[in-house]
N, C-alpha and C positions, 0 to 999 in steps of 0.2 A: 518752295513755290513750285506749283505744277502749271504747265501751260499746254494748250492745245493749238495746233496749227489748223487754220481753216482755209479752204479754197476760196470762199467768197466772203465779202465784207458783211459783217453782222452788226446790225443796229439793234440794241436791246431796249425795250420799252417798259417803263414801270407803270403799273396800274394799282398797286397795293394801297396807295395812300387814300384812295377813294372809298375803300371798303365795300361791303355788300356786293352789289353788281353795278356800282357806279362806273366802273371801268370796263364793262363787258363788251362794249362796241368801240372799235378803233377806226378812226378816219384819218388817213395819212397818205403820204407819197403822191403818186400820180393817179388820182381818182380812186384810191383803194378804200375799201371798207371790209373789216373782218369782224364777225360776230362770234364771241366766245361764250355766249350764254349757256350753250350745251357743249361742253368740251369733248364729248364723244361724237359730236356732229357739228364741227365748226363750219360756218357758212361764210361766203364772201358776197360782196355787192359793190356798188359804185357810190362815190361821194363827189363833192365838188372841189376837193382839195387838189391843188396842183402845186405842190410845195416840196422843196428839197429837204425841209427841216421843220421849223417851229410850227406845231399844231397841237391841239388838245381836243378831247371829246369827253362828254359826260352823259351818263344814262340815269334813269330814275332808280330807285332802290330794288326794282325787280328786273332791271336790265334793258328797259326800253330806251333807245337813243333819244335824248332831248335836243342837244345841239352840239356843234363842234366849231372850232376856230382854226383859221389858217391864214397865212399871208398870201396875197395875190402877187405873183412875181411880175406881172405886167405893170402893176401899180408901183411896186418897189423900184423898178427901173425908172419910172417917171418921177421919183423922189417924193411921193406923197405918202400919207399914212396908209399902210398896205394891208393891215389885218382886217378880216371880215368874220362875222359870226353867221353860221349857216344852220337852218332848222332841219327837222327830220325829212323835209321834202327837198333838201339839197339846194334851197334858195336862201339868199341873204335875208335874215329876219329884220323886222322894223328897226330902223336906226342902227343896224348892225354893220355898217360900213365905216371906213375911215378910223379904225382903231389903230393906235400907235403901235409900232413894233418894227420888225425888220426881217431880213431873210436869213437869219441864223438858225440854230437848231434847238435850243432850250430856252426860248424867250417867252413862252406862254405856259400858263397853268390855270386850270379851272377847278374851283371848289364850291360846295354848297354854302350858302349864307347860313350861319348858325341859327338854329331855331326858326327856320322858315321853310315852308313847303314849296315855295315857288321861286325864290330868289337865289341867284348864283353870282359869284365873283369870277371875273376873268382878269387875272393879273398878267402884266407883261413888263418886260425890261427892254432897254435900248442898248444894244452893243455897238453898232455903227450908225444907226439912225435913231432919231428921237431919244437922245440920251436920257436915262432916268428910270424910275420905277412908277408904274401906273396901275390903276384898276378901272374896270367898268363893271356895271351890274346888269344882269339879264333877269327879266321877270317873265317866267314861263306861263303866268296866268293870263297874259295878254294875247290878243289876236287868235282866239279860239284854241289856245294851247300851243301855238307856234312860237310865241314869245316875242319879246322886244327888248332893246337896250334902253334902260331908263336913266342911267348915268354913264358918261363916257369920258375916258382919258383923264381921270382924276390923278393928278401928279403928286407923288409923295417924295420923290428924290429927283435930282436933275443932273447926276453925274454919269460917266461911263460905267458900264458894268461888265462883269465876266458873263459869258453865255452859259449860265448855270442855275436858272430859276427853278426852285423846287418847293414842295409843300408837304407837310406831314400833320396828322391829326394830333390835337392836344391830348394829354393824359386824361382829361375830364370827359372825353368822348363826344364833345360838342364843338369846341373851338378848334382853331387851326394855327399852325406856325407856317409862315412863308419865309424862305431863306434864299439869299443870293450873296454874291461877293462884288466888291468894288474893283474897278480897274482904273489905274492912273495912266501909266505909260510903261513901256518895256524898261525904261531907265529908272522907274520909280515903283518897284515891286512892293506889295503889301500883303497882309494876311487878315484883312478885315472882313468879317462876316456880318451882314445886315439881316436882322431878324424882325419880323413883324408878327404881332399877335392879332388874330381875327376873331372877334367875339360878336354876339348879337348887337353890341353897342357901336361897333365900327372896327377900323383897322388902326392899330397902335404900334408905333416904333418902339423897339427895345434897345437897351444899351448895345453899342457896337462891341463885338467880341473879336479881339485880335489874338488869334491862336493858330498854331501850325506853321507850316513853311511859308516863306514869302513867294508870291506868285507874280510872274512877269509876262503873262499872256491873257488875252480876253477870251480864249477858247477853252472851255472846261465843262464839267457836269457835276452836279450834286445828286446823290441818291441816298434813300433811306431803306433800311431793312423792313421786313413785314411788320415787326412789332414797333418800329419807329424808335428803337433804342440805340441804333448804330447808324452812323452817317459816313458816306464815302465822298471823296472829292478827287477828281482827276483833272489834269490839264493836258493840252495838246503836246506840250514840250516834255511829257514823260512822268510827271509826278503822280503818285498814287498814295493817298492818305486815308486813314481811318480814324474815326472819332467815336466817343460815346455821346449820346444825345439824351437829355432829360426832357421827356415829353410834358412834364408838369411845370417846369421852370423855363424851358427853352435854352438851357445852358449847354454849351459844347465843351467837352473835356477830353482828357487823355489822348492827345494827338499821337498817332503812330504813322511814321513815314515808311511805306513799303518800298516805293521807288522814288528817287529824287529827280527833280527837274534837270533836264539836260541843258548845258550851257552852249552847245554847238549844234549847228545844222549838219546833216538832216535830222530833224526832230523825230522822236519816236512816234508822233502822230497818234496819240491815244484819243479815242473818239467817244466811246460810250461806256458806262459803268452800271452794273446792276447786281444786287444780292440775289442769291438763290432763295427759293421759298422758305427753306429752313433757316436761312441767315448764316449758315456755316461756311458758305463759299461766296467769293466775289468774282464776277466776270468783267473783264475789261477788253474792249475791242480796239484794235489798231488797224488803221487803214494803210493801204499801199501808197507810198509816196512816189514810186516810179515803176517802170515796167519790170524791173528786176525783182523788187520786193513783192511779197504776197500779203494779203490781209490776214490778220491773226486774231484769235480769241484766247486770252490768257485767263487761267483759272487760279485763284489764290485760295488756299485752304487755311482757315483760321487756326486749325489745330497746330499749325507750324509756328504760330505766334503766341508766345506765352501771355501777352497782354490780354488776349481775348479768351483765354481758357478759363473755364469756371471750376 
């Protein structure tokens, strides 16, 4: 294992799962907007996001921002459904308020509706508020191209989840897989992955896959490599795991534990995980838990692990 020490905390953001230029514009943080359409001339702007974490944004196939989602922290404090959908004009789109969710970090993801030029799914999970798994549908053909929410808060599951919602494109190039994990309680660890298949006909649950290490925290992240054939899962308490993923069947296999969950505090405080563009390296960020420790970025080289060598 190789690791790099970093002076500042690094949050790694994944955009590969959207393909083309669907992930070219990021809206996040405190009113931040970054446009990666031209990587030789990256530009910045302002958004309506005022969020410490969960947010998602999506562009059209040529990189024009369509809409973005984020939770409203003032609404979260009030105990109401806090997520909102904002248009290119940074205003909430029609019916785009009161989306369920919470103030965590990986509770939202947005994907195109298969075989549609105007519809999009916004998926969200509830870690500490609005327990469960939900979706809403945005129709960008409405309101002169500014869009509107035509279905909202459709509930598919009603249990607590780990903060790790993610999505990856199906092997057929049209459909999608949406993946997350269940959380019971610290005293009731599990290794249950919930996978949903998204097709032009709707959203369909698949068989629960119990694989890999038991997890006893609701703070984690799932990430896929660029080709969608490998998946990583980390948790706040220190576990780093790698899997093979079959994009045609949605099956997870060949679990490999790189780091094990810590049983004692202070926790390793692992926060974000992402593959390199080539898929040969994995990056994991660790936040500082006190004034003595420093934030760190760890680099794992798969050549060190025979399981992933071809």
